[in-house]
C-alpha positions as CSV (number, residue, x, y, z in Angstrom):
1,M,-38.6,-58.1,36.1
2,T,-36.6,-60.4,33.8
3,I,-36.1,-63.7,34.2
4,W,-32.8,-65.1,33.7
5,V,-31.6,-68.7,33.4
6,V,-28.0,-69.2,33.7
7,K,-25.7,-71.9,32.4
8,I,-22.5,-72.5,34.1
9,G,-20.2,-75.4,32.2
10,T,-17.4,-78.0,34.4
11,S,-14.9,-76.6,32.3
12,L,-15.5,-73.0,34.0
13,L,-15.9,-74.3,37.5
14,R,-13.1,-76.5,37.5
15,G,-10.6,-74.0,38.9
16,D,-6.8,-74.1,38.6
17,K,-3.6,-73.0,40.7
18,N,-5.1,-69.2,40.1
19,Q,-8.6,-69.7,41.2
20,S,-10.6,-72.3,42.9
21,T,-13.8,-73.3,42.3
22,S,-14.9,-71.4,45.3
23,E,-13.7,-68.4,44.3
24,I,-15.0,-68.8,40.7
25,I,-18.3,-69.6,42.3
26,N,-18.5,-66.7,44.3
27,C,-17.5,-64.3,41.6
28,Y,-20.3,-65.9,39.8
29,S,-22.6,-65.4,42.5
30,S,-22.0,-61.9,43.2
31,C,-23.0,-61.0,39.7
32,I,-26.6,-63.0,40.3
33,A,-26.8,-61.1,43.3
34,N,-26.8,-57.8,41.7
35,S,-29.2,-58.9,39.4
36,K,-31.4,-59.8,42.1
37,N,-30.8,-56.6,43.6
38,R,-32.3,-55.2,40.5
39,G,-35.6,-57.0,40.8
40,D,-34.6,-59.8,38.4
41,G,-35.2,-63.5,38.9
42,V,-32.3,-66.1,38.2
43,I,-32.1,-69.7,37.9
44,I,-28.7,-71.5,37.7
45,V,-28.2,-74.7,35.8
46,T,-25.0,-75.9,36.8
47,S,-22.6,-78.6,36.0
48,G,-19.6,-79.6,37.9
49,A,-20.6,-82.3,40.2
50,V,-18.5,-85.6,38.8
51,G,-15.7,-83.3,38.4
52,L,-15.5,-81.9,42.0
53,G,-16.5,-85.6,43.5
54,C,-13.4,-86.8,41.2
55,Q,-11.5,-84.0,42.9
56,R,-12.5,-85.1,46.6
57,L,-12.0,-88.8,45.7
58,G,-8.4,-88.3,44.4
59,L,-9.2,-89.4,41.0
60,R,-6.8,-87.9,38.6
61,T,-9.0,-88.9,35.5
62,R,-13.1,-89.3,35.0
63,P,-13.9,-92.5,35.7
64,D,-15.2,-94.5,32.4
65,D,-17.9,-96.9,34.4
66,L,-21.2,-95.7,35.4
67,P,-21.3,-97.0,38.9
68,S,-18.0,-95.0,39.5
69,L,-19.1,-91.7,37.6
70,Q,-22.5,-92.0,40.0
71,A,-20.3,-92.3,42.9
72,A,-18.3,-89.0,42.2
73,A,-21.4,-87.3,41.1
74,A,-23.0,-88.1,44.6
75,V,-19.9,-87.0,46.6
76,G,-19.5,-83.9,44.7
77,Q,-22.9,-82.6,44.3
78,V,-23.0,-82.0,48.1
79,Q,-19.4,-80.0,47.7
80,L,-21.2,-78.1,44.6
81,M,-24.3,-77.1,46.4
82,G,-22.6,-76.2,49.5
83,L,-20.4,-73.5,47.7
84,Y,-23.4,-72.2,45.9
85,Q,-25.2,-72.1,49.4
86,A,-22.2,-70.3,51.0
87,S,-21.5,-67.9,48.3
88,M,-25.3,-66.4,47.7
89,N,-25.7,-66.7,51.8
90,R,-22.8,-64.4,51.9
91,Y,-24.9,-61.8,49.4
92,G,-28.1,-62.3,51.5
93,Y,-29.8,-65.0,49.3
94,N,-30.8,-68.4,50.0
95,V,-30.6,-71.3,47.0
96,A,-32.5,-74.3,46.5
97,Q,-31.4,-77.6,45.0
98,I,-33.7,-79.2,41.9
99,L,-32.3,-82.3,40.8
100,L,-33.8,-83.4,37.4
101,T,-33.4,-86.2,34.5
102,R,-34.6,-86.1,30.9
103,A,-37.4,-88.3,32.2
104,D,-38.5,-85.8,34.8
105,L,-39.6,-83.5,32.2
106,G,-40.7,-85.9,29.7
107,S,-43.8,-86.4,31.8
108,R,-46.4,-83.9,31.3
109,L,-47.1,-83.7,35.0
110,S,-43.8,-83.9,36.3
111,Y,-42.7,-81.3,33.6
112,H,-45.9,-79.0,35.5
113,N,-44.9,-79.7,38.7
114,A,-41.2,-78.7,38.2
115,S,-42.4,-75.6,36.3
116,M,-44.8,-74.9,39.3
117,T,-41.7,-75.3,41.9
118,L,-39.4,-72.9,39.9
119,K,-41.7,-70.1,39.7
120,K,-42.7,-70.4,43.5
121,L,-39.2,-70.2,44.2
122,L,-38.6,-67.1,42.2
123,G,-41.4,-65.4,43.8
124,Q,-40.1,-66.1,47.0
125,G,-36.9,-64.7,46.0
126,I,-35.0,-67.8,46.0
127,I,-32.2,-68.8,43.3
128,P,-32.7,-72.2,42.1
129,V,-30.0,-74.2,41.5
130,V,-30.7,-77.0,38.9
131,N,-28.6,-80.0,37.9
132,E,-28.9,-83.3,36.3
133,N,-29.5,-86.0,39.0
134,D,-26.4,-87.8,37.8
135,T,-26.5,-90.5,41.1
136,L,-29.3,-92.0,39.4
137,S,-29.6,-91.5,35.8
138,A,-27.5,-93.0,33.3
139,E,-28.4,-91.4,30.4
140,E,-27.7,-87.5,31.8
141,L,-24.0,-88.4,32.2
142,R,-23.5,-87.6,28.4
143,Y,-21.4,-84.3,28.6
144,G,-23.0,-81.5,27.4
145,D,-26.9,-82.5,28.1
146,N,-27.2,-79.6,30.8
147,D,-27.3,-77.4,27.9
148,T,-30.5,-79.1,26.7
149,L,-31.7,-79.1,30.4
150,S,-31.0,-75.6,30.7
151,A,-33.1,-74.7,27.5
152,L,-36.0,-76.9,29.2
153,V,-35.7,-75.3,32.2
154,A,-35.9,-72.0,30.2
155,T,-39.4,-72.8,28.7
156,A,-40.7,-74.1,31.5
157,V,-40.7,-71.1,33.6
158,K,-40.8,-69.0,30.5
159,A,-37.9,-67.2,30.9
160,D,-36.8,-64.0,29.0
161,Q,-33.1,-64.9,28.4
162,L,-30.6,-67.8,28.6
163,I,-27.1,-67.4,29.0
164,L,-24.7,-70.1,28.0
165,L,-21.6,-69.5,29.7
166,T,-18.6,-71.5,27.8
167,D,-14.9,-71.4,27.4
168,V,-14.9,-69.7,24.2
169,D,-16.0,-66.2,23.2
170,R,-18.6,-66.7,20.9
171,L,-19.7,-69.4,17.7
172,Y,-17.2,-69.7,14.8
173,S,-17.5,-71.1,11.1
174,T,-14.8,-74.0,12.3
175,D,-12.5,-74.3,15.6
176,P,-10.6,-71.2,15.9
177,R,-8.1,-72.8,18.0
178,K,-7.1,-74.8,15.0
179,N,-7.9,-72.7,12.1
180,A,-7.0,-68.9,12.3
181,N,-9.3,-68.1,9.4
182,A,-12.6,-69.0,11.1
183,E,-15.2,-66.5,11.1
184,P,-16.9,-65.4,13.9
185,I,-20.8,-65.8,14.2
186,Y,-22.4,-62.9,15.9
187,D,-26.2,-63.2,15.3
188,V,-28.4,-66.4,14.5
189,R,-31.9,-64.7,13.8
190,N,-33.9,-67.1,12.5
191,P,-34.8,-71.0,12.7
192,R,-33.3,-71.4,9.1
193,E,-29.9,-70.1,10.0
194,L,-29.8,-72.2,13.1
195,K,-31.1,-75.5,11.3
196,S,-28.2,-74.7,8.7
197,L,-25.9,-74.9,11.7
198,E,-27.2,-77.6,13.1
199,N,-26.8,-79.9,9.7
200,F,-23.5,-78.5,9.6
201,S,-22.1,-79.7,12.8
202,E,-23.8,-83.1,12.4
203,E,-22.0,-83.5,9.3
204,G,-18.8,-83.2,11.5
205,G,-17.7,-79.9,9.8
206,N,-18.6,-77.7,13.1
207,W,-16.2,-77.8,15.9
208,G,-16.3,-78.7,19.4
209,T,-18.2,-81.7,18.4
210,G,-20.1,-82.6,21.8
211,G,-20.1,-79.0,23.4
212,I,-21.1,-76.7,20.1
213,R,-23.8,-79.4,19.2
214,T,-25.4,-79.6,22.3
215,K,-25.6,-75.6,22.7
216,L,-27.2,-75.2,19.3
217,A,-29.8,-77.8,20.3
218,S,-30.6,-75.7,23.3
219,A,-30.8,-72.6,21.5
220,R,-32.9,-74.5,19.0
221,I,-35.2,-75.2,22.0
222,A,-35.4,-72.1,23.5
223,T,-35.8,-69.8,20.7
224,A,-38.7,-71.9,19.4
225,S,-40.2,-71.0,22.7
226,G,-39.5,-66.7,22.4
227,I,-36.3,-67.2,24.3
228,T,-33.0,-65.0,23.5
229,V,-30.3,-67.1,24.1
230,H,-26.7,-65.5,24.6
231,L,-23.4,-67.9,24.1
232,A,-20.8,-66.2,26.1
233,D,-17.2,-66.3,27.2
234,G,-17.2,-67.2,31.2
235,R,-13.4,-67.5,31.6
236,K,-13.9,-64.4,33.2
237,P,-16.9,-64.7,35.5
238,K,-17.2,-60.8,36.4
239,A,-18.7,-60.7,32.4
240,L,-21.8,-62.0,33.5
241,D,-22.3,-58.9,35.8
242,E,-22.7,-57.2,32.1
243,L,-24.7,-59.6,30.3
244,L,-27.1,-59.6,33.5
245,K,-27.3,-55.9,33.2
246,G,-28.7,-56.2,29.6
247,S,-25.3,-56.5,27.1
248,R,-25.1,-59.1,24.6
249,G,-23.1,-62.6,24.4
250,G,-20.7,-63.2,21.6
251,T,-23.3,-64.8,19.6
252,V,-26.8,-64.3,20.1
253,F,-29.7,-66.7,19.2
254,H,-32.8,-64.3,18.3
255,P,-36.4,-65.8,19.4
256,H,-38.7,-66.9,17.0
257,P,-41.4,-64.4,15.8
258,K,-44.1,-66.9,16.5
259,P,-43.2,-68.7,19.8
260,L,-44.9,-72.1,20.6
261,P,-46.9,-72.3,23.6
262,T,-45.9,-74.0,26.5
263,K,-47.3,-77.3,26.1
264,K,-46.5,-77.3,22.4
265,S,-42.7,-76.9,23.5
266,W,-42.9,-79.6,25.8
267,L,-44.2,-81.9,23.0
268,A,-41.5,-81.1,20.4
269,H,-38.7,-81.1,22.8
270,A,-39.1,-82.5,26.3
271,I,-40.6,-85.8,25.6
272,K,-38.5,-88.9,24.3
273,P,-40.8,-90.8,21.6
274,L,-41.5,-94.6,22.4
275,G,-42.2,-95.2,18.9
276,S,-43.5,-94.0,15.4
277,I,-46.7,-94.0,13.6
278,H,-46.4,-94.0,9.5
279,L,-49.1,-92.1,7.7
280,D,-50.3,-92.2,4.3
281,D,-50.3,-88.9,2.0
282,G,-54.0,-87.8,2.7
283,A,-53.0,-88.0,6.6
284,S,-50.0,-86.0,6.5
285,K,-51.6,-83.4,4.5
286,A,-54.6,-83.3,6.9
287,I,-52.3,-82.7,9.8
288,Q,-50.1,-80.4,8.1
289,E,-52.4,-78.2,6.0
290,R,-55.9,-78.4,7.7
291,G,-54.7,-78.9,11.4
292,A,-57.0,-82.0,12.0
293,S,-56.4,-84.6,14.5
294,L,-55.1,-88.2,13.2
295,L,-57.8,-90.9,12.8
296,L,-56.6,-94.6,12.3
297,V,-58.2,-94.5,8.5
298,G,-54.9,-92.7,7.5
299,V,-52.3,-94.9,9.5
300,L,-50.3,-97.4,7.6
301,K,-48.3,-98.9,10.2
302,V,-46.5,-98.4,13.7
303,D,-42.8,-98.9,14.9
304,G,-42.0,-99.5,18.6
305,N,-44.1,-100.7,21.2
306,F,-46.1,-98.2,23.3
307,S,-48.9,-97.6,25.4
308,A,-52.0,-95.3,25.4
309,N,-51.0,-91.8,26.0
310,Q,-47.4,-92.1,25.2
311,P,-45.3,-90.1,23.1
312,V,-44.5,-91.0,19.4
313,R,-43.2,-89.8,16.2
314,I,-45.5,-89.3,13.2
315,I,-43.8,-90.4,9.9
316,N,-44.9,-89.5,6.4
317,S,-44.8,-91.8,3.0
318,Q,-41.6,-90.4,2.7
319,S,-40.4,-91.8,5.9
320,I,-39.6,-88.2,7.0
321,E,-40.7,-87.2,10.8
322,I,-43.1,-84.3,10.5
323,A,-44.8,-84.2,13.9
324,R,-44.8,-85.5,17.4
325,G,-47.9,-86.1,19.4
326,I,-49.5,-88.1,22.5
327,S,-50.9,-91.4,21.5
328,S,-54.4,-92.0,22.9
329,L,-53.9,-95.7,21.8
330,S,-51.6,-98.4,22.1
331,S,-49.3,-99.8,19.8
332,E,-50.8,-103.3,19.8
333,F,-54.5,-101.9,19.8
334,I,-53.4,-100.0,16.5
335,K,-51.9,-103.2,14.9
336,R,-55.2,-105.5,15.7
337,A,-57.6,-102.3,14.7
338,L,-55.4,-102.0,11.2
339,K,-56.1,-105.7,10.1
340,A,-59.6,-105.4,11.4
341,C,-60.5,-102.0,9.9
342,T,-63.1,-101.9,7.2
343,S,-64.7,-98.8,5.2
344,S,-67.6,-99.3,7.3
345,T,-66.2,-99.0,10.6
346,P,-65.9,-95.9,12.8
347,S,-62.3,-94.5,12.3
348,P,-61.2,-94.4,16.0
349,L,-59.0,-91.3,17.2
350,V,-55.1,-92.1,17.1
351,I,-53.7,-88.4,18.3
352,H,-56.0,-85.3,19.3
353,R,-55.0,-82.0,17.7
354,D,-54.1,-80.7,21.2
355,V,-51.4,-83.0,21.9
356,L,-50.0,-82.7,18.4
357,V,-47.3,-80.6,17.3
358,L,-45.8,-80.2,13.9
359,I,-42.0,-80.5,13.2
360,E,-42.0,-77.2,11.0
361,E,-43.4,-75.4,14.1
């Protein structure tokens, strides 16, 4: 069985005078039903709740204030799930609504529970429909965050393939709508190529400022866990049928040859660090080259306020982030211990190797 995660963006679901949102979702559902009939597992990560809510409320433009956005999401989410349910029921399949926030996946327990729930639904032949919990979370209303969410969902269930459906046919060197000489990018084969594209995007040289950047970030997260990522044109919904049969997207991001295990992937990508721990050169070398845990003796200082068992960045003496991990000590405890520490004092453990991941990994 192949496990697919299919991310469908707002621009594809909006509909127009030629095709309604309902008709578009029905086309996608037909393709997904065909894949299910072949024995595959499919998870849908969908946007569109805010857009549908704005339509239902008669709003001509997307609201600027958070309460109005969340109200629109609350109204639109009901309609969005109703459309998916009606379409998939037509083909004999049930759907399940999963609402997540980035904070949900930042907790190890919540991440595990989400993973187990999604896998259970797949095992029962049900199609999970995942969306951000836009009615409650301010952070998740940023454009493009469902791209990141789709990658985190894919890693949580150890998916084989992630399809990012968008309104362009592939990735280009620059915006093809503005530059006729834009060069198509058909394959991104390794982390070095992907990092180069991300850096170019961050410098403002790439196109689609929000959309492409988040898709590159999504590809980085998923490929690091051994998942193949397809950036594909979703403006013709039936094209999804060919992708689910095994054809390639317009741009394919190839998986890392040494994928991260699930726990390391969670540490690297799902958590949001609450502070930073700065190391001396000896400690940096020990964790990078010898696979050591981090002891207090190698700590120079801490930034931010965090409790024990919360995530932190690990910074070397050149102010470069080299790792992330879960600190077993609070920031206040570390600060006090640094002041009281002597050469004869046993050095306490700050971060165990099992809950530490190198950025280069």
